[in-house]
Structure formats: C-alpha cells, structure tokens
C-alpha positions in Angstrom: 0.0 0.0 0.0 1.3 3.4 -0.9 0.6 5.9 1.9 0.9 9.7 1.3 2.0 11.3 4.5 1.2 15.1 4.7 3.8 16.5 7.0 6.0 13.5 6.6 9.2 15.2 7.9 7.6 16.4 11.1 7.5 15.0 14.6 4.8 12.3 14.1 5.1 12.0 10.3 8.7 10.7 10.4 7.8 7.9 12.9 4.8 6.9 10.9 6.8 6.8 7.6 9.5 4.6 9.4 6.9 2.2 10.8 5.0 1.9 7.5 8.2 1.0 5.6 9.1 -1.5 8.3 5.6 -3.1 7.8 6.2 -3.5 4.0 4.2 -0.4 2.9 5.4 2.4 0.7 5.5 5.8 2.4 5.1 8.7 0.1 6.7 11.7 1.8 4.8 15.0 1.3 6.1 18.2 2.8 6.9 21.8 2.0 10.6 21.3 1.4 13.0 18.3 1.4 14.6 19.2 4.7 14.0 18.7 8.4 15.9 19.0 11.6 14.9 15.5 12.6 17.7 13.1 12.0 15.3 10.3 11.0 14.1 12.5 8.1 17.5 12.2 6.4 17.2 8.4 6.3 13.7 8.6 5.0 14.6 11.0 2.2 17.3 8.6 1.0 15.0 5.6 0.9 11.6 6.9 -0.1 10.0 9.2 -2.7 9.6 12.8 -1.7 7.1 15.2 -3.3 7.1 18.9 -2.5 3.6 20.0 -1.6 1.9 23.3 -0.9 -1.3 22.3 0.9 -2.8 25.7 0.4 -2.7 25.1 -3.4 -5.3 22.6 -4.7 -3.3 21.6 -7.8 -0.1 21.1 -5.9 -1.9 19.0 -3.4 -3.6 16.8 -6.0 -0.4 16.3 -8.0 1.4 15.2 -4.7 -1.3 12.7 -3.8 -1.4 11.0 -7.2 -1.1 7.3 -7.0 -1.6 7.1 -3.3 -3.8 4.3 -1.8 -4.2 6.0 1.6 -3.5 9.3 3.2 -2.3 10.3 6.7 -2.8 14.1 7.1 -0.7 15.5 9.9 0.5 18.8 8.4 -0.5 21.8 10.5 0.7 24.8 12.3 0.3 24.2 16.0 -0.4 25.9 19.3 3.1 27.2 19.6 2.7 29.3 16.4 -0.9 30.4 16.4 -0.6 33.4 18.7 1.9 35.1 16.4 0.6 33.8 13.1 -3.2 33.3 13.5 -4.1 33.9 9.9 -1.5 31.6 8.6 -2.4 29.0 11.1 -6.1 29.1 10.1 -5.3 29.3 6.4 -2.9 26.3 6.3 -4.9 24.1 8.7 -8.3 24.7 7.2 -7.5 25.0 3.5 -4.9 22.3 3.8 -7.5 19.9 5.2 -10.0 20.8 2.5 -7.4 20.4 -0.3 -6.1 17.1 1.0 -9.6 15.7 1.4 -10.7 16.9 -2.1 -7.6 15.5 -3.7 -8.1 12.2 -1.9 -11.6 12.1 -3.2 -10.6 12.9 -6.8 -7.7 10.4 -6.7 -10.1 7.8 -5.3 -8.0 7.2 -2.2 -9.4 4.3 -0.2 -8.5 5.4 3.3 -8.0 8.8 5.1 -6.6 9.3 8.6 -6.6 12.8 10.1 -4.4 13.9 13.0 -6.7 15.6 15.4 -5.9 16.7 18.9 -7.0 16.6 22.5 -7.4 20.4 22.3 -10.9 19.8 20.9 -11.9 18.8 24.5 -10.9 22.2 25.9 -10.1 22.6 29.6 -11.3 19.7 31.8 -11.6 20.2 35.6 -12.7 16.7 36.7 -10.9 13.4 36.9 -13.1 11.5 34.5 -11.4 10.3 31.3 -12.6 12.1 28.2 -14.5 9.9 25.7 -15.1 10.4 22.0 -18.8 10.8 22.7 -18.3 13.7 25.0 -19.5 17.1 23.6 -16.9 19.4 22.1 -16.9 22.7 23.9 -16.6 25.9 21.8 -13.0 26.4 20.8 -10.9 29.0 22.6 -7.9 29.0 20.3 -7.4 29.1 16.5 -5.6 25.8 16.6 -8.4 24.0 18.5 -11.0 25.5 16.1 -9.1 24.2 13.0 -8.8 20.7 14.5 -12.5 20.6 15.3 -13.3 21.8 11.8 -10.9 19.2 10.3 -12.9 16.5 12.1 -16.1 17.8 10.7 -14.7 18.0 7.2 -13.6 14.4 7.4 -17.1 13.4 8.6 -18.7 15.4 5.8 -16.5 13.8 3.1 -17.4 10.4 4.4 -21.2 11.2 4.5 -21.3 13.0 1.1 -18.7 11.1 -0.9 -18.1 7.8 0.9 -14.5 8.6 1.8 -13.4 6.2 4.5 -12.0 8.5 7.1 -10.9 8.3 10.7 -9.9 11.1 13.0 -7.3 10.3 15.8 -7.4 12.6 18.8 -3.8 12.6 20.0 -3.3 13.4 23.6 0.0 15.1 24.7 2.5 13.5 22.3 6.1 13.5 23.6 9.4 12.1 22.4 12.7 13.3 21.0 12.5 16.6 19.0 15.6 18.5 17.9 16.0 21.9 19.5 15.7 23.5 16.1 12.1 22.3 15.5 9.7 25.2 15.7 6.8 23.3 17.3 8.2 21.4 20.3 6.3 19.8 23.1 6.7 20.3 26.8 9.0 17.3 27.5 11.5 18.4 24.8 11.7 21.9 26.1 12.2 20.7 29.7 14.9 18.2 28.7 16.7 20.8 26.6 17.0 23.2 29.6 18.1 20.4 32.0 20.8 19.1 29.6 22.1 22.6 29.2 22.4 22.9 33.0 19.5 25.4 33.3 16.6 24.9 35.7 13.4 23.7 34.0 10.6 26.2 34.1 7.1 25.5 35.5 4.5 28.2 34.8 1.9 28.3 37.6 1.9 25.6 40.3 2.4 22.7 37.9 -0.8 21.0 38.9 -2.3 20.8 35.4 -2.3 17.1 34.4 -2.2 15.6 30.9 -2.2 12.3 29.2 1.4 12.0 27.9 1.7 9.4 25.1 5.0 8.5 23.4 5.3 9.4 19.7 6.2 5.7 18.9 2.8 4.6 20.4 1.1 7.3 18.3 2.8 6.1 15.1 1.7 2.5 15.9 -1.9 3.8 16.3 -1.8 5.6 13.0 -0.4 2.6 11.1 -3.2 0.5 12.6 -5.8 3.1 11.6 -4.6 3.2 8.0 -5.4 -0.5 7.5 -8.6 -0.6 9.6 -12.2 0.0 8.7 -13.2 2.2 11.6 -14.6 5.7 11.0 -15.4 8.6 13.2 -13.0 9.7 15.9 -10.8 7.8 18.4 -8.6 8.9 21.3 -5.0 8.0 21.2 -3.5 8.1 24.7 -2.5 6.1 27.7 -5.6 6.6 29.9 -3.4 8.1 32.7 -2.8 11.7 33.6 0.5 13.1 35.0 0.9 16.6 36.4 3.4 19.0 34.8 5.2 19.1 38.2 5.6 15.3 38.3 6.7 15.2 34.6 9.5 17.7 35.3 10.6 15.8 38.4 10.7 12.6 36.3 12.9 14.2 33.7 15.2 15.5 36.5 15.4 12.1 38.1 16.1 10.2 34.9 18.8 12.6 33.7 20.5 12.4 37.1 20.2 16.2 37.4 20.5 18.0 40.7 18.6 21.0 39.4 15.4 22.2 40.9 12.5 23.5 38.9 12.0 27.3 38.7 8.3 28.4 39.2 7.0 31.4 37.3 3.6 33.0 37.1 1.1 31.9 34.5 0.8 28.5 32.9 -2.2 26.3 32.1 -5.4 26.3 34.1 -5.7 23.4 36.6 -6.8 21.0 33.9 -6.9 17.3 34.2 -7.1 15.6 30.8 -6.8 11.9 30.2 -8.2 9.7 27.5 -10.8 7.0 27.6 -9.0 4.5 25.4 -11.7 1.8 25.2 -12.9 2.7 21.7 -9.4 2.6 20.2 -8.8 -0.7 21.9 -12.0 -2.1 20.4 -11.7 -0.6 16.9 -7.9 -0.9 16.4 -6.6 -3.2 19.0 -4.5 -0.3 20.2 -3.2 0.2 23.7 -0.2 2.4 24.6 2.7 0.1 25.3 5.4 2.6 26.5 5.2 3.8 30.1 6.1 7.4 30.9 9.4 6.5 32.7 10.4 4.2 29.7 9.5 6.9 27.2 11.4 9.6 29.1 14.5 7.4 29.2 14.2 6.7 25.5 13.8 10.4 24.8 16.8 11.3 26.9 18.9 8.6 25.1 17.9 10.0 21.7 18.6 13.5 22.7 22.0 12.7 24.0 22.8 10.5 20.9 21.9 13.4 18.6 24.0 15.8 20.6 27.2 13.7 20.4 29.7 15.1 17.9 30.3 13.0 14.8 33.6 11.1 14.6 36.2 12.7 12.4 
C-alpha cells in the first residue's frame, strides 16, 4: 500500500513513515521542502519518494497525492505558532484539510486518517477520562478551532462522498525533538534546559495534568488506523494523567540532574485531561505500550545521541 503522509518530515510523520516502511508499505513523503531538523528524516529521504507539496494550493496537493492508496494528514501549524501567526495557522490548517480531502476524493484514495488533537476537548476540571462521545466545547484557540473543523470535514466527506475517514485525537504527544524544531512539546523543552544545566521552568503551580503518550505509540496507532475500517473519531492516549510538576521531576530524576525547577507566574489552568481508550482498543486493538518512565528514558537517550559530535 502506498501511503501519502502530509507533514512526513515532522515529529509524528517521520515515525509513521518509518513504521509503515518496516511493515512493508510504501510511504510517500509530502512536505513543503525536502529538509527537516529531525535526523530520521535524512534516512527517510534517502530511501523513499519525496514530493514537494503546498497544501494551500489545490493543484499542488492533487499532484502530490497522485497514485496514493491511503493518506495520513498530519501537516498543520500548531499551538506554539498560532498566537503570532493566527491567519497563517487558520489558512494552512483549514485550507490544507480541504485540499487534501478533495484531492483524496478525486484520486479515489481508499483510506484517510486525520491527525486531530485533545485540544478539541478544551479545559477539563474533573478526573473522569474524556470519551469520544463527550460534547466538544466551543474552541478558545485558533488551533483548536481548526482541529474541530478538520474532524467535521472528514465526517462530511465520508457522508457525502463515501470517503473512509478516521480522526485520531492525539493526547499530549512526547518524544525526541531537535531543539531547532519550531513546534516542540513540553518534554522536549524541559529536557533541553536540563541538559544545558538550566533549571526547568514551570509556569503556575504545575498541577495541570495531561495524558502524555509517546510518539512511537502514536505512530503505531496511525499505522493500525490506515489498515482498519473504523470511521469517526478515536482517542490515542494512555488513559493516565501526569501533572506538569511530576513530569518535570521525572525528567530531572532520569537525567541524574541535581537542578530544581523554577516556578514562574502563568501557565495552564488546573486542567486534568486523560483519554478514555476503550474505543481505540476495540476498533484498532490499540493500547499504549510505552510507560512514561520508559518513554522519558528513550527520549533522553535519543537527545544525547543526537548531541554527540560525529567522529572525524
């Protein structure tokens, strides 16, 4: 199966491409340019076809998707960018989703998987796990609005044109990310400061709790979704919530650092967000396999390996 990956050289896309190739599929790498700070991208570009793609251009998108059997759409500008570039975030995320869906329809793609996000659930103040059937609150950020709209577009193309589509609501995805990546998640930013000998920053009291799921588990869920028949939306998470404070302490412990976190005003509201994972288990046979301590150790090892100077 040839799978077009929109955002193939990004954080999640690189891992999905790697795993698809390992399973005997043919990843088709779609991105804005044939370069990425992620070291895995260099290997992928040597081994697999790359097509430059401007998702805001309908013709560029359709040409890039030609010949694909399935699509994984993960290209988007995220929460770290939207405040400074709201128009660009909305334009790329919304028009990109429309153009990819329309190109998939016209190219008669048999399967479509959309990378959605836990941000569609908004702030949660209870301890109950969020389920796919829970109502989506009104979006409070541009990024959340585009992800909710993307889910609706996938559902509409399924209802109107019969496109087999599934939206995966990723919880807080973590794992190794180079410091030069623009959109980096919390764990990567904490680890970078600790390894540089700087105290990790906690904004607020650190009591906000999230479902941290390793990027390799996320890639495994995507690969399963691409070959499954399930439609609608599914959560991808661990089912457990960890506070920001405990996450930082775990990074400090696993790195062997003697630093103490530095608390600053601000930060997230006292949210507790964890996924109900029963539906993903039933539909895809997916359960997260990497515990948070294991994932943090793997992330540290990859970070340090990438930081080692190459032999002369």
